C-alpha positions as CSV (number, residue, x, y, z in Angstrom):
1,X,195.9,121.1,20.0
2,X,193.2,121.2,17.4
3,X,189.7,121.0,18.3
4,X,186.9,120.4,15.9
5,X,183.3,120.1,16.4
6,X,181.2,118.5,13.8
7,X,178.2,120.9,14.0
8,X,181.0,123.7,12.2
9,X,182.2,121.6,9.7
10,X,181.5,121.2,6.4
11,X,179.5,117.8,5.2
12,X,181.8,115.2,3.1
13,X,181.0,113.9,-0.2
14,X,179.5,110.4,0.1
15,X,177.7,107.6,-1.6
16,X,175.4,107.3,0.6
17,X,173.3,110.5,0.5
18,X,173.9,111.0,4.4
19,X,175.0,113.6,6.9
20,X,178.7,112.5,6.9
21,X,181.4,115.0,8.3
22,X,185.3,114.4,8.7
23,X,186.4,114.8,11.7
24,X,189.7,113.3,12.0
25,X,192.1,112.4,8.5
26,X,195.5,111.4,8.4
27,X,197.7,109.4,7.1
28,X,197.6,106.4,9.4
29,X,193.4,106.8,10.6
30,X,190.3,108.5,9.2
31,X,187.0,109.2,11.5
32,X,184.0,110.3,10.0
33,X,181.2,111.4,12.5
34,X,177.2,110.8,10.7
35,X,174.1,112.1,11.5
36,X,171.3,109.4,10.3
37,X,167.6,110.8,10.4
38,X,164.8,108.6,10.5
39,X,164.3,106.2,7.9
40,X,167.9,106.7,6.5
41,X,170.8,104.5,6.0
42,X,174.4,103.6,4.4
43,X,174.3,101.5,1.7
44,X,175.8,98.1,2.5
45,X,179.6,98.2,1.5
46,X,182.9,96.1,1.8
47,X,185.7,98.4,3.5
48,X,189.6,97.3,2.8
49,X,190.2,97.8,6.8
50,X,189.0,97.5,10.4
51,X,185.9,99.5,11.1
52,X,184.8,100.8,14.8
53,X,181.8,102.4,14.9
54,X,181.0,104.0,18.5
55,X,177.0,105.0,19.1
56,X,177.0,108.6,20.3
57,X,173.3,109.4,20.4
58,X,170.2,107.0,19.1
59,X,169.9,103.2,19.1
60,X,171.0,102.2,15.1
61,X,170.9,98.7,13.5
62,X,173.9,97.5,13.0
63,X,174.6,95.2,10.0
64,X,178.7,93.0,10.0
65,X,178.0,90.1,8.0
66,X,175.1,87.8,8.1
67,X,174.5,89.5,12.3
68,X,172.1,92.1,11.7
69,X,171.2,94.2,15.8
70,X,170.3,97.1,17.1
71,X,172.3,98.9,19.5
72,X,172.2,101.4,21.7
73,X,174.0,104.6,22.8
74,X,177.8,104.0,24.2
75,X,177.9,100.7,22.4
76,X,181.1,100.5,20.1
77,X,180.7,97.6,17.3
78,X,183.9,96.2,15.5
79,X,183.5,95.6,11.9
80,X,186.3,93.7,10.3
81,X,188.0,94.4,7.4
82,X,186.8,93.0,3.8
83,X,183.3,92.2,5.3
84,X,180.0,93.9,4.5
85,X,178.4,96.1,6.9
86,X,175.9,98.8,6.9
87,X,174.2,101.1,9.4
88,X,170.2,101.7,9.2
89,X,168.4,103.9,11.2
90,X,165.1,102.4,11.5
91,X,163.8,104.9,14.5
92,X,161.9,107.8,14.9
93,X,165.2,109.5,16.6
94,X,168.4,110.9,15.1
95,X,171.2,108.9,14.8
96,X,174.9,110.3,15.4
97,X,177.7,107.6,15.0
98,X,181.7,108.1,14.5
99,X,182.6,105.7,12.4
100,X,187.0,104.9,12.8
101,X,189.2,103.3,9.6
102,X,191.8,102.3,11.1
103,X,194.0,101.9,10.0
104,X,193.4,104.7,7.0
105,X,192.1,103.1,3.8
106,X,194.5,102.8,1.2
107,X,192.3,101.1,-1.0
108,X,188.6,102.3,-2.2
109,X,185.4,100.5,-0.6
110,X,183.7,98.6,-2.6
111,X,179.6,99.3,-2.7
112,X,177.0,96.6,-3.1
């Protein structure tokens, strides 16, 4: 058994400039923990695999394709592969999200 806590792992380099922690990374899947402070957001991008966002804390606004909706804690949002998506923190609270890429991408993410 392996147990990880995002507070004890290093922050991963990412093009978004936000706190991202690699929680799980195998040949089959990747799970990242994102912490977005008030006003922070990802850059809009496209991934070559399906992505699921599980909201751990806060109420982020999530863009998938042309839909942009504010969601809440314990929601899960699906983003199909090859569709632009983004996460925005338009609140005054901290937002924490698990980002699950299934399967793990073998191609690069496209930044928009």
